[in-house]
C-alpha positions as CSV (number, residue, x, y, z in Angstrom):
1,M,0.1,-4.5,-21.0
2,K,-0.3,-7.3,-18.5
3,L,-1.6,-6.2,-15.0
4,T,-1.3,-8.7,-12.1
5,V,-3.2,-7.8,-8.7
6,R,-2.2,-9.9,-5.7
7,R,-2.1,-9.4,-1.8
8,A,0.8,-7.4,-0.5
9,A,3.6,-9.1,1.4
10,A,6.2,-8.0,3.9
11,A,8.7,-7.8,1.1
12,D,6.5,-5.1,-0.5
13,L,6.8,-2.9,2.5
14,P,9.5,-0.4,0.8
15,T,7.3,-0.1,-2.3
16,L,4.2,0.6,-0.3
17,L,5.9,3.3,1.7
18,Q,7.0,4.9,-1.6
19,I,3.4,4.8,-2.8
20,F,2.2,6.5,0.3
21,D,5.0,9.2,-0.1
22,N,3.9,9.9,-3.7
23,A,0.2,10.0,-2.6
24,R,1.1,12.7,0.1
25,A,3.0,14.7,-2.4
26,F,0.2,14.6,-4.8
27,M,-2.5,15.4,-2.3
28,R,-0.3,18.5,-1.1
29,T,0.2,19.6,-4.6
30,H,-3.6,19.5,-5.2
31,G,-4.9,21.3,-2.1
32,N,-5.2,18.4,0.5
33,P,-2.1,18.9,2.8
34,H,-3.5,17.3,6.0
35,Q,-5.1,14.0,5.2
36,W,-2.0,12.0,5.8
37,P,0.8,13.5,7.9
38,D,4.4,12.5,7.1
39,S,4.3,9.9,9.8
40,Y,1.3,8.2,8.6
41,P,0.9,5.3,8.2
42,G,4.7,4.7,8.9
43,A,6.5,1.4,8.5
44,A,5.6,-0.2,11.8
45,R,1.8,0.4,11.2
46,L,1.8,-0.7,7.7
47,A,3.9,-3.9,8.5
48,A,1.5,-4.7,11.3
49,S,-1.5,-4.2,9.0
50,L,0.0,-6.6,6.6
51,T,0.4,-9.2,9.3
52,T,-2.9,-8.8,11.1
53,F,-5.1,-8.3,8.1
54,F,-3.9,-11.3,6.3
55,I,-3.0,-13.7,9.0
56,N,-6.1,-15.6,8.7
57,Q,-6.5,-15.5,4.9
58,T,-6.0,-18.8,3.3
59,S,-7.6,-18.2,-0.1
60,A,-5.3,-16.7,-2.9
61,L,-6.2,-13.4,-4.2
62,E,-4.5,-12.9,-7.5
63,F,-5.7,-12.2,-11.0
64,T,-4.1,-11.2,-14.4
65,T,-5.7,-9.4,-17.1
66,Q,-4.6,-7.8,-20.4
67,L,-5.1,-3.9,-20.7
């Protein structure tokens, strides 16, 4: 199996929100219901994080490996 790791982009926002939803459900099921409320981080906060975190990043972060 091939695995590629790269920086997230704005187009990844729906997938990232789904990952957080899945993580919240997992944590609730396994006894950690309070770490991330339903509204956290939310689309606006996550989109802002993608923009502000990577705005000054010029180097590429990407690698591929075989698993």
